[in-house]
C-alpha positions in Angstrom: 13.6 3.1 8.3 15.6 5.4 7.7 14.6 7.4 10.6 14.8 4.1 12.6 18.2 3.8 11.5 19.5 7.4 11.9 17.4 7.2 16.0 19.3 4.0 16.5 23.0 4.7 14.9 23.0 8.2 16.1 20.8 9.1 19.4 21.0 5.4 20.7 17.3 4.7 20.7 16.9 1.4 22.2 14.7 -1.1 20.0 13.2 -3.3 22.0 10.5 -5.1 20.1 10.0 -6.0 16.4 10.6 -4.0 13.8 8.6 -6.0 11.6 5.5 -5.3 13.8 6.3 -1.9 14.0 6.2 -1.4 10.1 2.8 -3.6 9.8 1.0 -1.6 12.6 2.5 1.9 10.8 1.7 0.2 7.8 -2.3 0.7 8.7 -1.9 4.1 10.2 -0.8 5.3 6.2 -3.1 3.6 5.0 -5.8 5.4 7.2 -4.3 8.8 6.6 -4.1 7.8 2.5 -8.4 7.3 3.3 -8.4 10.9 4.8 -6.7 12.2 1.5 -9.0 10.0 -0.5 -11.9 11.3 1.3 -10.6 15.1 0.7 -10.5 14.8 -2.3 -14.1 13.6 -3.2 -15.7 16.2 -1.3 -13.7 19.2 -2.5 -14.4 20.3 -5.6 -11.0 21.9 -5.7 -7.2 21.6 -4.9 -7.5 24.6 -2.5 -10.2 23.0 -0.7 -8.6 20.0 -0.1 -5.6 21.7 0.9 -7.7 23.3 3.7 -9.5 20.8 4.8 -5.9 18.8 5.2 -4.5 21.6 7.0 -7.7 21.6 9.4 -7.4 18.0 10.9 -3.6 18.2 10.8 -3.1 20.7 13.5 -5.9 19.1 16.0 -4.3 15.4 15.1 -1.4 16.5 16.0 -2.1 18.6 19.6 -4.6 16.2 20.6 -2.5 13.0 20.2 0.1 13.2 23.0 3.0 14.3 21.1 3.6 17.7 22.0 1.5 17.1 25.5 0.7 14.6 27.6 -2.3 13.2 26.7 -3.3 12.4 30.5 -2.7 16.1 31.3 -5.4 17.2 28.9 -9.0 17.7 29.9 -11.2 15.5 29.3 -13.4 16.6 26.5 -9.8 17.2 24.3 -8.9 13.4 25.4 -11.8 12.1 23.9 -11.0 14.1 20.6 -8.2 12.8 20.7 -8.8 9.2 20.7 -10.4 9.5 17.1 -7.1 10.3 15.5 -5.0 7.9 14.4 -2.0 9.8 15.3 -3.1 9.3 19.0 -2.8 5.0 18.5 0.3 5.1 16.6 2.2 7.2 19.2 1.2 4.7 21.6 2.3 1.7 19.2 5.5 3.1 18.4 6.5 4.0 22.2 5.4 0.6 23.3 7.0 -1.3 20.9 10.2 0.5 20.5 10.8 1.3 24.2 9.0 -1.6 26.1 9.2 -4.1 23.6 5.3 -4.8 23.2 4.0 -7.6 21.2 1.1 -7.9 19.1 -1.1 -8.4 21.9 -0.2 -5.8 23.6 -0.7 -3.3 20.7 -4.3 -4.5 19.6 -6.3 -2.2 21.7 -4.2 0.6 19.6 -4.8 -1.3 16.2 -8.6 -1.6 16.1 -9.3 2.0 16.7 -6.9 3.0 13.2 -8.6 0.4 11.2 -11.9 1.4 12.2 -11.1 5.0 11.5 -9.8 4.0 8.1 -13.3 1.7 7.4 -15.1 4.7 8.6 -13.3 7.3 6.0 -13.2 4.9 3.5 -16.6 4.2 3.6 -16.9 7.9 3.6 -15.4 8.3 0.3 -17.1 6.0 -1.6 -20.3 7.5 -0.4 -19.5 10.8 -2.1 -17.4 10.0 -5.0 -18.8 11.7 -8.1 -17.9 10.8 -11.2 -17.4 13.9 -13.8 -16.4 14.3 -16.9 -14.2 17.4 -17.2 
């Protein structure tokens, strides 16, 4: 919220859509990243391994999301991989809601891939969970 307020006040970012809708959609994005972290913690044997797994996915997530480079300007294989990451869809949601004033119906095609990713990753975390008595 703080970044959104500063963006509007300092940089005159036009907010054309619903901030509540944006926050709800980004809540799902946060849940997907938390699920990914949970999965990394369940499959890792130590903290260093979990950090390496997180770094291994962080850079491709940003580089292939359309945040740094135009998404449609990337090769087809990079676009295909980029569609897997929730960051790609979250960026589209933010642009749509803030700049175009998109509603729930317009962002729904971007919400279901994030939800599917979250369910798959949570499923992987549950499947790989092991109880230890250290």
